[in-house]
N, C-alpha and C positions, 0 to 999 in steps of 0.2 A: 396442208399438206394431207388427202382426204382422211375421212376414217376409214382404218378397213374393219370387217367382224374376225371373232378371235379364232377363229379356226386361220386364217388369211392371217389371221400376225406371227399363229405357231406359224405354217407353211411356211414367210418366205423369214424366219429367220435360219432354219432350219437351211432353205437353200444360200443364204447366208455365207455359210460356216458347213456347207456340203455334207450335211450326215442325216440322216433317217431314223425317224422313229416306231412306236408300232401303235397301231391304232388302236392298244389297248390302255398305250399310258396318253397321246392326243385326247383322245375321246373320257375316260377321265379325272384330267390335266380338266376337261370342258366339264365340264360336267357333262357329260351324256354317254351313251349306249354305243358301246363299238359297232355294232351295226348297223344304226344309220351316222354314222361320222358324216362319210362320204356321201349322204346320198344326195343327191339333187344335184350334183358337184364335178365336174368334166372329171377328166379319163387322160391327164395333158400332163407335163414334164414336174412344177411345179404338187400336182398335185400329189405326186408321187416317192415324195418327202415319206409315204409314212405306208410305209410296211407291215407285214403277216408277219410278228413275232418265231414264228416256226421257221419257214424263208429269207429274213427280212429283204424282199417282195412285194413291187404292189399289187395284192388284190386280184385277176379281173383283169391286168393292164395286159396286153401285147408287150414285147419287148418295148416295138420302135418308139411309144407315147414317157416310156421312161426319162426322166433327166440319159444325157446324157455322160451327168459326171454323177450318175446316185452312186454304183458300186464303190468309188473314188476314198471313200472314205471305211473303213472296217467295223468303224462304232454304230451304234443300234440305239437310243436310246428306248430304253424298255418300262417309267411306270413314269406315274404321273407324276411324282415327286420331282425327277427326276426332270422334267420338262419343266415343272418346274421351276432349279434352280436351275435351267435352261437359260429358263427364259428371264431371270432375279426376281419370280418370282414366290419365293419357300419362305416362306415362314420363318 
């Protein structure tokens, strides 16, 4: 199986369990700034699992590009520590 970059790894795990995570949580886990987390990434259903803290929705995405199951689960992972635990990377 081909190696995937760290962000894609997180996105695939979020997609597998239909769970959203905030830009800040994912960026903190990956050691980047939230502002540049999705730079040069497509706006598509896979990337829509990363959402704004206040809205729980992907920022700047038209609704037709959201994953069909985006709002199926109320859980939104909100911290880098919670992302690490979710991925099994917690210390």
